[in-house]
SEPA-129311 format. One record per residue: residue in one letter; x, y negated, z negated of N, C-alpha, C in turn. Coordinates in pm, 1 decimal, always signed. Example, Ala and Ser with C-alpha at 12.3 -4.5 7.8 and 13.67 -1.06 7.14 Angstrom:
! residues 2
residu = A	n_X = +1319.0	n_Y = +569.0	n_Z = -780.0	ca_X = +1230.0	ca_Y = +450.0	ca_Z = -780.0	c_X = +1320.0	c_Y = +330.0	c_Z = -780.0
residu = S	n_X = +1285.0	n_Y = +225.0	n_Z = -708.0	ca_X = +1367.0	ca_Y = +106.0	ca_Z = -714.0	c_X = +1290.0	c_Y = -3.0	c_Z = -787.0
***
This chain:
! residues 77
residu = M	n_X = -4420.9	n_Y = -4584.6	n_Z = -3724.3	ca_X = -4285.1	ca_Y = -4617.5	ca_Z = -3686.8	c_X = -4245.0	c_Y = -4535.1	c_Z = -3564.8
residu = I	n_X = -4195.4	n_Y = -4600.9	n_Z = -3461.7	ca_X = -4148.5	ca_Y = -4533.8	ca_Z = -3341.2	c_X = -4002.8	c_Y = -4498.0	c_Z = -3361.9
residu = L	n_X = -3972.3	n_Y = -4374.2	n_Z = -3339.5	ca_X = -3834.4	ca_Y = -4333.0	ca_Z = -3356.4	c_X = -3759.2	c_Y = -4328.4	c_Z = -3224.2
residu = K	n_X = -3822.2	n_Y = -4268.6	n_Z = -3120.9	ca_X = -3751.4	ca_Y = -4254.1	ca_Z = -2992.8	c_X = -3850.1	c_Y = -4253.3	c_Z = -2876.6
residu = V	n_X = -3805.2	n_Y = -4306.2	n_Z = -2762.1	ca_X = -3882.2	ca_Y = -4300.5	ca_Z = -2637.4	c_X = -3785.7	c_Y = -4261.9	c_Z = -2525.9
residu = W	n_X = -3822.5	n_Y = -4159.3	n_Z = -2449.3	ca_X = -3744.1	ca_Y = -4116.9	ca_Z = -2333.0	c_X = -3823.1	c_Y = -4146.8	c_Z = -2207.0
residu = D	n_X = -3753.7	n_Y = -4174.3	n_Z = -2097.3	ca_X = -3814.8	ca_Y = -4201.3	ca_Z = -1967.2	c_X = -3743.6	c_Y = -4115.7	c_Z = -1863.2
residu = N	n_X = -3819.2	n_Y = -4026.2	n_Z = -1798.7	ca_X = -3756.5	ca_Y = -3940.8	ca_Z = -1696.9	c_X = -3767.2	c_Y = -4001.8	c_Z = -1557.3
residu = G	n_X = -3808.4	n_Y = -4127.3	n_Z = -1549.6	ca_X = -3812.2	ca_Y = -4196.9	ca_Z = -1421.5	c_X = -3927.1	c_Y = -4157.4	c_Z = -1331.4
residu = G	n_X = -4023.7	n_Y = -4084.2	n_Z = -1382.6	ca_X = -4138.6	ca_Y = -4043.4	ca_Z = -1302.9	c_X = -4122.6	c_Y = -3910.5	c_Z = -1232.9
residu = K	n_X = -4025.7	n_Y = -3830.4	n_Z = -1275.3	ca_X = -4004.0	ca_Y = -3698.8	ca_Z = -1213.8	c_X = -4118.6	c_Y = -3602.6	c_Z = -1242.0
residu = T	n_X = -4189.9	n_Y = -3625.0	n_Z = -1352.1	ca_X = -4302.4	ca_Y = -3538.9	ca_Z = -1389.3	c_X = -4420.9	c_Y = -3625.2	c_Z = -1430.9
residu = M	n_X = -4538.3	n_Y = -3563.2	n_Z = -1443.5	ca_X = -4658.7	ca_Y = -3634.9	ca_Z = -1483.9	c_X = -4640.6	c_Y = -3700.0	c_Z = -1620.8
residu = D	n_X = -4569.4	n_Y = -3632.6	n_Z = -1709.9	ca_X = -4545.2	ca_Y = -3688.6	ca_Z = -1843.5	c_X = -4411.7	c_Y = -3763.5	c_Z = -1843.2
residu = R	n_X = -4411.4	n_Y = -3875.1	n_Z = -1774.2	ca_X = -4288.4	ca_Y = -3953.5	ca_Z = -1755.1	c_X = -4223.5	c_Y = -3991.1	c_Z = -1887.6
residu = Y	n_X = -4304.2	n_Y = -4031.1	n_Z = -1984.2	ca_X = -4251.9	ca_Y = -4075.9	ca_Z = -2113.4	c_X = -4274.5	c_Y = -3969.4	c_Z = -2219.6
residu = T	n_X = -4172.1	n_Y = -3944.1	n_Z = -2299.0	ca_X = -4184.6	ca_Y = -3860.8	ca_Z = -2418.3	c_X = -4157.2	c_Y = -3953.1	c_Z = -2535.6
residu = V	n_X = -4250.2	n_Y = -3956.1	n_Z = -2629.4	ca_X = -4242.2	ca_Y = -4048.9	ca_Z = -2741.4	c_X = -4241.0	c_Y = -3970.7	c_Z = -2871.7
residu = R	n_X = -4142.8	n_Y = -3999.2	n_Z = -2956.5	ca_X = -4139.9	ca_Y = -3939.9	ca_Z = -3090.5	c_X = -4182.5	c_Y = -4047.0	c_Z = -3189.6
residu = I	n_X = -4292.8	n_Y = -4021.6	n_Z = -3258.6	ca_X = -4344.5	ca_Y = -4109.9	ca_Z = -3362.5	c_X = -4347.9	c_Y = -4028.6	c_Z = -3490.7
residu = R	n_X = -4272.5	n_Y = -4076.0	n_Z = -3587.9	ca_X = -4251.0	ca_Y = -3998.7	ca_Z = -3710.0	c_X = -4197.2	c_Y = -3862.5	c_Z = -3668.7
residu = N	n_X = -4269.5	n_Y = -3756.4	n_Z = -3691.5	ca_X = -4224.3	ca_Y = -3621.9	ca_Z = -3654.2	c_X = -4316.6	c_Y = -3557.2	c_Z = -3552.2
residu = E	n_X = -4387.3	n_Y = -3639.0	n_Z = -3475.3	ca_X = -4477.4	ca_Y = -3588.4	ca_Z = -3372.3	c_X = -4434.1	c_Y = -3641.9	c_Z = -3235.9
residu = Y	n_X = -4454.5	n_Y = -3561.0	n_Z = -3134.0	ca_X = -4416.5	ca_Y = -3597.0	ca_Z = -2997.2	c_X = -4541.2	c_Y = -3607.5	c_Z = -2909.5
residu = Y	n_X = -4538.5	n_Y = -3706.8	n_Z = -2820.0	ca_X = -4646.6	ca_Y = -3728.6	ca_Z = -2724.4	c_X = -4585.8	c_Y = -3744.1	c_Z = -2585.8
residu = G	n_X = -4653.4	n_Y = -3689.6	n_Z = -2486.8	ca_X = -4616.0	ca_Y = -3710.6	ca_Z = -2348.3	c_X = -4717.2	c_Y = -3805.1	c_Z = -2287.4
residu = M	n_X = -4671.7	n_Y = -3895.9	n_Z = -2202.6	ca_X = -4765.4	ca_Y = -3986.9	ca_Z = -2136.8	c_X = -4705.2	c_Y = -4039.7	c_Z = -2007.8
residu = N	n_X = -4794.0	n_Y = -4088.0	n_Z = -1921.8	ca_X = -4746.9	ca_Y = -4153.4	ca_Z = -1800.4	c_X = -4778.8	c_Y = -4301.7	c_Z = -1809.3
residu = E	n_X = -4768.1	n_Y = -4371.7	n_Z = -1697.4	ca_X = -4788.2	ca_Y = -4516.3	ca_Z = -1696.4	c_X = -4932.0	c_Y = -4557.3	c_Z = -1724.2
residu = Y	n_X = -5026.2	n_Y = -4462.9	n_Z = -1712.8	ca_X = -5168.9	ca_Y = -4494.5	ca_Z = -1725.6	c_X = -5235.0	c_Y = -4405.4	c_Z = -1831.1
residu = P	n_X = -5197.7	n_Y = -4418.2	n_Z = -1957.6	ca_X = -5247.8	ca_Y = -4326.1	ca_Z = -2059.2	c_X = -5398.3	c_Y = -4333.3	c_Z = -2083.6
residu = Y	n_X = -5464.8	n_Y = -4440.9	n_Z = -2042.6	ca_X = -5609.2	ca_Y = -4454.5	ca_Z = -2065.7	c_X = -5693.2	c_Y = -4423.6	c_Z = -1942.6
residu = S	n_X = -5629.2	n_Y = -4398.3	n_Z = -1830.1	ca_X = -5700.7	ca_Y = -4370.5	ca_Z = -1706.0	c_X = -5748.7	c_Y = -4225.6	c_Z = -1702.8
residu = P	n_X = -5863.6	n_Y = -4198.9	n_Z = -1640.0	ca_X = -5906.6	ca_Y = -4060.0	ca_Z = -1623.3	c_X = -5803.6	c_Y = -3976.4	c_Z = -1546.0
residu = Q	n_X = -5724.3	n_Y = -4040.5	n_Z = -1460.6	ca_X = -5618.9	ca_Y = -3970.1	ca_Z = -1388.8	c_X = -5483.3	c_Y = -3981.4	c_Z = -1459.7
residu = G	n_X = -5482.2	n_Y = -4044.5	n_Z = -1575.2	ca_X = -5359.3	ca_Y = -4062.9	ca_Z = -1651.2	c_X = -5330.9	c_Y = -3944.7	c_Z = -1742.4
residu = F	n_X = -5226.4	n_Y = -3960.4	n_Z = -1822.9	ca_X = -5184.1	ca_Y = -3853.1	ca_Z = -1912.5	c_X = -5135.1	c_Y = -3913.0	c_Z = -2043.4
residu = C	n_X = -5186.8	n_Y = -3861.6	n_Z = -2154.2	ca_X = -5142.6	ca_Y = -3901.1	ca_Z = -2287.7	c_X = -5184.8	c_Y = -3789.6	c_Z = -2382.1
residu = Q	n_X = -5088.4	n_Y = -3707.7	n_Z = -2424.6	ca_X = -5122.9	ca_Y = -3587.3	ca_Z = -2499.1	c_X = -5017.0	c_Y = -3555.5	c_Z = -2603.9
residu = Y	n_X = -5063.6	n_Y = -3505.3	n_Z = -2717.0	ca_X = -4974.4	ca_Y = -3453.8	ca_Z = -2820.7	c_X = -4904.4	c_Y = -3330.8	c_Z = -2764.6
residu = V	n_X = -4771.7	n_Y = -3322.0	n_Z = -2783.6	ca_X = -4699.4	ca_Y = -3207.5	ca_Z = -2728.2	c_X = -4628.3	c_Y = -3122.8	c_Z = -2833.0
residu = G	n_X = -4623.7	n_Y = -3168.5	n_Z = -2957.9	ca_X = -4562.2	ca_Y = -3084.5	ca_Z = -3059.7	c_X = -4504.8	c_Y = -3163.3	c_Z = -3175.5
residu = S	n_X = -4452.1	n_Y = -3088.5	n_Z = -3271.4	ca_X = -4393.1	ca_Y = -3146.3	ca_Z = -3391.6	c_X = -4242.4	c_Y = -3130.4	c_Z = -3389.7
residu = Y	n_X = -4176.4	n_Y = -3207.4	n_Z = -3475.4	ca_X = -4031.5	ca_Y = -3198.7	ca_Z = -3489.5	c_X = -3994.1	c_Y = -3055.4	c_Z = -3524.2
residu = G	n_X = -3894.7	n_Y = -3004.1	n_Z = -3460.4	ca_X = -3855.1	ca_Y = -2864.8	ca_Z = -3478.2	c_X = -3911.8	c_Y = -2776.2	c_Z = -3368.9
residu = G	n_X = -4024.3	n_Y = -2816.5	n_Z = -3311.6	ca_X = -4085.5	ca_Y = -2740.8	ca_Z = -3203.6	c_X = -4055.4	c_Y = -2799.0	c_Z = -3066.8
residu = V	n_X = -4001.2	n_Y = -2919.6	n_Z = -3065.2	ca_X = -3965.1	ca_Y = -2986.7	ca_Z = -2940.7	c_X = -3814.7	c_Y = -3010.2	c_Z = -2942.9
residu = K	n_X = -3748.0	n_Y = -2965.8	n_Z = -2838.7	ca_X = -3603.1	ca_Y = -2983.1	ca_Z = -2830.5	c_X = -3572.6	c_Y = -3116.7	c_Z = -2763.7
residu = E	n_X = -3503.1	n_Y = -3203.8	n_Z = -2835.1	ca_X = -3463.4	ca_Y = -3332.2	ca_Z = -2778.8	c_X = -3339.1	c_Y = -3314.1	c_Z = -2692.4
residu = G	n_X = -3330.5	n_Y = -3394.2	n_Z = -2587.6	ca_X = -3212.3	ca_Y = -3387.1	ca_Z = -2502.6	c_X = -3232.3	c_Y = -3458.8	c_Z = -2371.1
residu = R	n_X = -3132.7	n_Y = -3447.5	n_Z = -2284.2	ca_X = -3136.3	ca_Y = -3516.5	ca_Z = -2154.7	c_X = -3248.3	c_Y = -3467.2	c_Z = -2064.9
residu = H	n_X = -3298.5	n_Y = -3346.4	n_Z = -2089.0	ca_X = -3407.6	ca_Y = -3295.0	ca_Z = -2005.9	c_X = -3534.3	c_Y = -3379.5	c_Z = -2021.6
residu = L	n_X = -3543.6	n_Y = -3458.5	n_Z = -2128.2	ca_X = -3658.5	ca_Y = -3546.4	ca_Z = -2149.1	c_X = -3643.8	c_Y = -3678.4	c_Z = -2073.8
residu = G	n_X = -3525.2	n_Y = -3705.0	n_Z = -2024.3	ca_X = -3498.5	ca_Y = -3830.2	ca_Z = -1954.3	c_X = -3399.4	c_Y = -3915.0	c_Z = -2030.5
residu = R	n_X = -3397.1	n_Y = -4040.5	n_Z = -1995.2	ca_X = -3304.3	ca_Y = -4135.4	ca_Z = -2056.2	c_X = -3366.8	c_Y = -4194.4	c_Z = -2181.9
residu = L	n_X = -3293.1	n_Y = -4193.0	n_Z = -2291.0	ca_X = -3339.1	ca_Y = -4250.3	ca_Z = -2417.2	c_X = -3337.2	c_Y = -4402.3	c_Z = -2405.1
residu = L	n_X = -3452.1	n_Y = -4464.7	n_Z = -2431.5	ca_X = -3463.1	ca_Y = -4609.6	ca_Z = -2417.6	c_X = -3416.1	c_Y = -4680.7	c_Z = -2544.0
residu = T	n_X = -3374.9	n_Y = -4806.0	n_Z = -2527.1	ca_X = -3335.4	ca_Y = -4888.7	ca_Z = -2640.1	c_X = -3454.2	c_Y = -4973.1	c_Z = -2685.6
residu = R	n_X = -3438.3	n_Y = -5043.1	n_Z = -2795.1	ca_X = -3546.0	ca_Y = -5130.4	ca_Z = -2844.4	c_X = -3583.5	c_Y = -5236.6	c_Z = -2741.4
residu = I	n_X = -3484.2	n_Y = -5294.3	n_Z = -2678.1	ca_X = -3511.2	ca_Y = -5398.4	ca_Z = -2578.8	c_X = -3588.8	c_Y = -5340.2	c_Z = -2461.2
residu = E	n_X = -3554.0	n_Y = -5220.2	n_Z = -2418.4	ca_X = -3623.4	ca_Y = -5158.0	ca_Z = -2305.2	c_X = -3768.1	c_Y = -5124.9	c_Z = -2339.0
residu = F	n_X = -3798.9	n_Y = -5104.1	n_Z = -2466.7	ca_X = -3936.9	ca_Y = -5077.0	ca_Z = -2506.9	c_X = -4027.9	c_Y = -5189.1	c_Z = -2459.0
residu = K	n_X = -3980.4	n_Y = -5310.9	n_Z = -2464.0	ca_X = -4060.6	ca_Y = -5426.3	ca_Z = -2422.2	c_X = -4093.2	c_Y = -5423.0	c_Z = -2273.8
residu = T	n_X = -4017.7	n_Y = -5347.7	n_Z = -2196.1	ca_X = -4041.2	ca_Y = -5341.2	ca_Z = -2051.7	c_X = -4136.2	c_Y = -5227.8	c_Z = -2012.4
residu = L	n_X = -4178.4	n_Y = -5146.3	n_Z = -2108.3	ca_X = -4274.0	ca_Y = -5039.2	ca_Z = -2077.8	c_X = -4406.5	c_Y = -5100.2	c_Z = -2034.4
residu = P	n_X = -4485.1	n_Y = -5028.9	n_Z = -1953.1	ca_X = -4617.2	ca_Y = -5079.1	ca_Z = -1916.7	c_X = -4700.1	c_Y = -5109.6	c_Z = -2042.3
residu = A	n_X = -4783.0	n_Y = -5212.8	n_Z = -2034.3	ca_X = -4862.1	ca_Y = -5257.0	ca_Z = -2149.7	c_X = -4946.2	c_Y = -5144.2	c_Z = -2208.6
residu = D	n_X = -5009.0	n_Y = -5062.3	n_Z = -2124.0	ca_X = -5092.1	ca_Y = -4952.9	ca_Z = -2175.6	c_X = -5009.4	c_Y = -4847.9	c_Z = -2248.5
residu = V	n_X = -4886.7	n_Y = -4825.4	n_Z = -2206.2	ca_X = -4799.3	ca_Y = -4730.2	ca_Z = -2275.2	c_X = -4763.6	c_Y = -4785.3	c_Z = -2412.9
residu = R	n_X = -4727.1	n_Y = -4913.4	n_Z = -2419.2	ca_X = -4697.0	ca_Y = -4974.9	ca_Z = -2549.6	c_X = -4818.4	c_Y = -4968.2	c_Z = -2641.1
residu = K	n_X = -4936.5	n_Y = -4995.7	n_Z = -2586.8	ca_X = -5059.5	ca_Y = -4991.4	ca_Z = -2666.5	c_X = -5084.7	c_Y = -4850.4	c_Z = -2719.4
residu = A	n_X = -5069.1	n_Y = -4749.1	n_Z = -2635.0	ca_X = -5091.1	ca_Y = -4610.3	ca_Z = -2677.6	c_X = -4993.0	c_Y = -4571.4	c_Z = -2787.8
residu = I	n_X = -4869.2	n_Y = -4618.6	n_Z = -2778.1	ca_X = -4769.7	ca_Y = -4589.0	ca_Z = -2881.1	c_X = -4808.1	c_Y = -4656.7	c_Z = -3011.9
residu = V	n_X = -4843.5	n_Y = -4783.9	n_Z = -3005.8	ca_X = -4878.8	ca_Y = -4858.6	ca_Z = -3127.0	c_X = -5000.5	c_Y = -4796.8	c_Z = -3195.2
residu = E	n_X = -5097.9	n_Y = -4750.7	n_Z = -3119.1	ca_X = -5217.1	ca_Y = -4687.8	ca_Z = -3177.6	c_X = -5183.4	c_Y = -4561.2	c_Z = -3255.3
residu = R	n_X = -5073.0	n_Y = -4497.6	n_Z = -3223.4	ca_X = -5035.6	ca_Y = -4372.7	ca_Z = -3289.6	c_X = -4938.8	c_Y = -4394.1	c_Z = -3405.9
residu = T	n_X = -4897.0	n_Y = -4518.1	n_Z = -3427.4	ca_X = -4804.8	ca_Y = -4544.8	ca_Z = -3538.7	c_X = -4879.4	c_Y = -4575.7	c_Z = -3665.7
***
């Protein structure tokens, strides 16, 4: 189950922060590329949620994420 997805607009390599259950992952637009990024970043309580992570996306906006990002999220649910 996906709980939250933030998008910082590409300001950093880990553009997207994804909370799945109580685990957080950082990823960019190319999570499967050798030059991409997709990494576990911590557990609930160890990661502070807020505007510094970017804009919190809605369910409808999830559909507009790059296909590889959606796939990486689904694989972790």
